[in-house]
C-alpha positions as CSV (number, residue, x, y, z in Angstrom):
1,M,0.0,-5.9,11.6
2,N,2.4,-3.1,10.5
3,E,1.3,0.5,10.0
4,H,2.9,2.1,6.9
5,E,2.5,5.6,5.6
6,F,2.9,6.6,1.9
7,Q,1.8,9.2,-0.6
8,C,-1.3,8.5,-2.7
9,P,-0.2,8.4,-6.4
10,Y,-3.3,10.5,-7.3
11,C,-3.8,13.2,-4.7
12,W,-0.3,13.1,-3.1
13,E,-1.7,13.1,0.4
14,T,0.0,11.0,3.0
15,I,-2.2,8.1,4.0
16,S,-1.7,5.3,6.5
17,M,-2.4,1.7,5.9
18,L,-2.2,-1.4,8.1
19,L,-0.3,-4.2,6.4
20,D,-0.6,-7.9,7.3
21,S,2.8,-9.5,7.6
22,S,1.4,-13.0,7.8
23,Q,1.5,-13.3,4.0
24,P,5.1,-12.9,2.7
25,E,4.0,-11.4,-0.7
26,Q,0.7,-9.6,-1.5
27,E,-0.8,-7.6,-4.3
28,Y,-4.3,-6.0,-4.1
29,V,-6.3,-2.9,-4.9
30,E,-7.4,-0.5,-2.2
31,D,-9.1,2.9,-2.6
32,C,-7.4,6.0,-1.2
33,E,-9.1,7.2,1.9
34,I,-8.8,10.8,0.7
35,C,-9.6,10.9,-3.0
36,C,-11.2,7.4,-3.3
37,N,-9.1,6.5,-6.4
38,P,-8.0,2.8,-6.7
39,I,-4.3,2.1,-5.8
40,Q,-2.6,-1.1,-6.7
41,I,-0.6,-2.1,-3.6
42,S,2.3,-4.6,-3.7
43,V,4.1,-5.6,-0.6
44,K,6.8,-8.1,0.4
45,F,7.8,-9.1,3.9
46,E,10.8,-11.1,5.2
47,G,9.5,-12.3,8.5
48,Q,7.9,-9.3,10.2
49,T,10.1,-6.8,8.2
50,L,8.6,-4.9,5.3
51,V,11.2,-5.1,2.5
52,M,9.2,-3.8,-0.5
53,F,6.2,-1.5,-0.8
54,N,4.7,-0.1,-4.1
55,A,1.6,2.0,-4.5
56,I,0.7,2.4,-8.2
57,N,-1.8,4.6,-10.0
58,L,-4.0,2.2,-12.0
59,E,-5.0,4.9,-14.5
60,Q,-1.5,5.2,-16.1
């Protein structure tokens, strides 16, 4: 597991998320722990290294 910090695309607060590097590519929706809005998360790993992370506002 890798810890990753990013800004919520709704409230702009910095939040921390644990990412599972056992799956090379992942896409899922998770609620912001501050404002509870749904964020689409897309990640890509090469080995244990995070090479791509996107947090997208689903209401755009």
